[in-house]
N, C-alpha and C positions, 0 to 999 in steps of 0.2 A: 523604533524597534531596536533594542539592544542586541547587538550580534556579537559582541566581543566581552564576555564576562571575565572578571578577575578570578585567579585561582580560588579565592575564598568563597566564591559563589557557585563553584562546581557541585552539581547535583548528585548526590549519592543515592541511587535507587536499587533496591533488590526487589524485582517483581516476582511474586509467587505465581504459580501457574493460574491463570484466569479460568473460572469455570466456563464450560461451554454454554452458551445461551441458544437454545433451539430457535430455528427459523419459525416464526409464528405465521397465522394464517394471512394477516394483512400484508406482511413482507413477501409471502409467497404469491399472493395475487399480484404484487407489483413485479415480482421476478417473471411470472408467467406473461404479463403484459409486455415485458421487455425481451420476451423470448430467452430468458436464461433458465427458466424451469423446463426441463425436458425429461424424457424417459431414458435413463442410462443403462446399458447392459450389464455394468459391474457397479456394485455398491462398495462403500468403505468397509461395512461390517464383513462382507465376503473376503476382502483382502486380508482382514485380521486372521483368517484361519490358516495361516501358514504353519508349516510343520518343522521347519528348521531355519537356522539364520547363521550368517558368519559376518564378522566385522568387516567393513569396507575401508580399506586403507588408501591413502594418497600414495603418489608416486615415490614419495620419499619414506613411506612406511609408517607415518603418523596415522592416527585415528581420525576419522571424518565425523564420528558420532553417528553415522549411518550403518546400518546392517543390510546385507543382501539376504533376501528371504527365498524359501523354496516351498513349493506345493506338490502334493502327490501328482504323478505324470498325468493321469486323466483330467485332473482339475486344472493343472498348468495349461494344457491344451485349450480347454474351454475359456480360461481366463484370458489367454493370449488373443484369441479371437475377439472376446468381449472388449479387451483393452484396445485393440486395433480399432474396433468400431467406436469406442469412446473418442480416441484421437481423431477420427474422421468427423465425429460430431462436433468436436471442439474446433478443428482447423478447417473443415470442409463442408459444414452444415449437412453431414451424414452421407455423403457421396462415397459409400464404401467401395464402389466399383473402381474408383480412381486411386483408392488406397490399399489395394490388395497386395502390392508388392512390398508392403511394410511388415516388419515382425517385431515382437517384444524380445528385446535382448536381455533385459534385467529388471528386476523389481527390488527396490531399496526401501527400508522402513527406518524412520528416526523417531525414537521415543522421547527425545529432547525437545522441548517447546510445547506450546499449548495445543497446536493442531495435530500432532503426531502423525505427520504426513507419510504417504507412500509416493515414492518418485519412480515413475515409469520410463525406462530408456527404450526408445523406439528407433528402428534402424531401417533404412532403405536398402534392400537387398541388391540393388543394381549398383549403387555407388558408395555404399557403406556410410553415407551421410546420416547422423543420428541427431534426435531431438528428445527433450524430456517433457513430461507433464506431470502434474501432482494430483493425487487423489487424497482428500482431507474430510474431516467431520465438518459438516456444515454448521458453523457458528454465526449467529446473527450479527455480531459485532465486526467480523471479518467481511461479511457480505456488504454490510453498510460501507466499510472502508473501501472495498473493491469499487462500489458504484460511485462513491465520492471521488476516488481517484480517476475513474473513467470520465467523469463529467467536468471535474474542476482542475485537472492537471494536464500537462502536454501528452500524457500517456494514455493509450487506450488499453483496457483490461479485458482478456479473453478469458472467460470462465462460464461454468455451467453448474446448476444445482438439479438435485433430484431428491426429495425428501431429506434425509439426513446426510447426504453425500455432496461434497463440493469438489469440483474438477477445475484446476487452474492450469494455464499455460505456463511454460518456463520463462522467467524474466532474465534475459542475458545481461552479464555485466560482472565486474569484480566486486566480491564483497568488500564493504567499506574498510573492515578491519584489515583485510589482506592488502587492499589498495594503500592504505596508510603506512603499512609496514614494508611494502615492496615497490610501489609505483609512484608514491607521491613526489619523489625527486627525479623521476625518470625524465630524459631530455626531450622525448617525445610528447610529454603531457604539458600543455600551455598552462602555466601556473595561474596567470590572471583569470583565464577562462574557468579553471577549477574553482578559484575563489568566487567568481561571478554566480556560477551554478550552485555552489553551496549556500550562498546568501539567498538566492531564489528559492532553493529547496526548503530553507529554514523558514522563509516567510509563508510558503505554501503549507507547510506542515501545521504551523500555529493556527492560520487563519481557517483551515479545514479540520482542526482538532484531531490530528492523527498523532498518537502518543507513542513514546518508547522508540524513537528513531535513533537508537545507538548504532554504532558503525557496523555491527553484524547484522543489522535489520534493513540495511539498504545496499544497493550495488551502485557502482560507478561504471558508466560506459563511456569508452574514449573512441571518438569517431573521426577519421582523418577528413580534413577539409582541404581545399585546394591550396592554402598556404600555411596551414597549421593543424590543430586538433580542436574539435567541439567536444564538449563534455555534457553528459546527461546523468543526474542522480535520480535513482528510482527507488521507491520503497518496496520491501519484500514483505513485510510482516504487517498485516492490518488488524490484528486481534485487539489492539489498544485503540481502536476508533472511537472516540467520545466515550471512553470508559473510566479513566482516572480522574479523581478530583482534584488533583494538584497541577496547577497551570504550568509550571516549569517542565512537567513530563511531555508537554507539547512543544517544547523549545529545545531542538537537538543541541544547540550550543552549550547547554548546561550539563550534558552527560560527560563524565571524565573520559569515557571510550572515544569521544569526538575531539578531544584536545588537539590531536594533531591537525585536524581540519580547521579547528578555531585558530590555532597559532599560524597556519598557512594563511587564513584570511587576514589576519592582523598584518601579516608582512606585505601582502600584495593589494589590499583594498583599504582606502581611507573611508571615514564615515560618509562624506559627500558622495563618493562613488557608490557606496553601499546603498545609500538612499535612493540613488538613480536606479539601481538594479531592483530594489524592492518596488519601486514605482512602476518599472516595466512589467513586473509580475502581477502586480495588482491589476494593471490594465488588461493584462491577458486573462486573468481569472474573472474579472468582471464581464469580459466578452463571452467566456465559456458559460458563466452563470446565466447570462441573458439567453444564450443559444439553448441552453439545457433547462430553461425555466420549468417547462411542464413536467418532465420526468423528475426534476430535482424537488419540485413541490410535492410530487406524489410519494417520493422516498421519504421525505420529511414528514409527511402526514403518517406514513407507516411508522416512522420512528417515534412519533408521539404516542402512538397506540402501543407499540412494542418496543420500549426503550432498550438501549444497549448496556445501561448501567443503572444501578440503584438511584433512587431519587435524592439520597443524601449526598452522593458523589456529584450529582449536577448542582445541588445548592452550594457545595464547598467550591467547585470549580467557578460558579457564578460569581461568588465573593472574591475569589482570587483575580479572575479576569477584570472584575470591576476595578480592583486596586491596580492591577497591571496597566489597564488603559486609562484609568482616571475617568471612568464612564460609569455612572450610577445605574443606567439602564440594565447592565448585566446583573446587578445584585437582586433585581426583582424576578429573575427568571429561575424556574424550578425543574426544568427538563432539558435533556441534551439537544433535542431537535431545535428548540427555541434558542439555545446558546449557539448552535451552528448558524442560525439566521442572524443572530445579533452579531456574531463575529464577522460574517460576510458583510452585512450592512455598515458595521463600525468601519471596517477597512477598506471595502470596495465602494461602499455608498459615499463615505467621505471623499475618496479619491474622485469619483464622479462629480460630487457637488463642488469641488474645487477646480474642476476642469474648465478652461475657458470655451471648450467646444459647445456651441449653442445646440447641437443636435443631440446631445445625450439626452436619453429618455428622462422625462420628469418623474415617472413613477419609480419609488425606491425598490430596492430588493425585497424589503420586508413585506411590501404590498404585493409583489410578484410570488413570493415564496411562503406567505403566511407567517405566523408567529406572533409572539408578544410584542 
């Protein structure tokens, strides 16, 4: 797995806004089975009925690309109650009696990006502690991405859907572009552990086919440890899950926006160590896939019926992955779900087959998950 491209290999990508792919019946059945599909008190379309907006600025006065929106007083009162109930559903499985001391402090809207999200700031009136959650258009690609992240990564994703509405929890962390500009050389950030996490994040992204992980589409979390700091990199944007036909879109190291992280890894990790970190992540992903085999297979079955991308993009990606891995099995695939299975089987199955551990399951991932 090439983790350190030369400057001539940097990927120049301008992504047009992806069309929204509605959540189909098969995917909705899956979401209901997983208790993600619920009845929400506030819909995305209702939030679009704001009557005024004002730019939201950073502390230094720069534009955040968000606008704070306003509603008629009677509507705002009803919305605030519904959004507090929504937060209770998201974080407390609907126990509104335990969440009565919360109030909606602000609603922001961002027209930039595919999902055009609303961000709700909710505050505890006793101690002024605040949290955020997001209300978005329910896009099938994004839902697939959230579920794959939940099952195959170290991160659990908290979200709910209701018809054309998607509600997501806030993912804490420093946006990658801001981290690169202001935090990369900070003395409290362990440089080797940052490089290790970037290598592992890079491996996860390709294997699970999550595209467009440019610096502003992921966050970096810095967590104090007893003798240093630990790092976690988490994706924010799941709209490009199994959507693009170009293989390098799934490889974060090829985006020019990620150059600071690529150069950081070159300084702090050699190829042998990078291979060790990739192997560690492959082992973890393999265990996660086995643990989540039943829901993972059900999600892939839904994905075969209701694909997140046109067939021609799957065919293009199949050819490019066949070339990337030197594995002809990819070239025979014509849908994104089976490409996902092939990617998991090629990377995780190969790791399992090479293991000296005699207790590894004999059944391959493709047998557990289905697929070509």
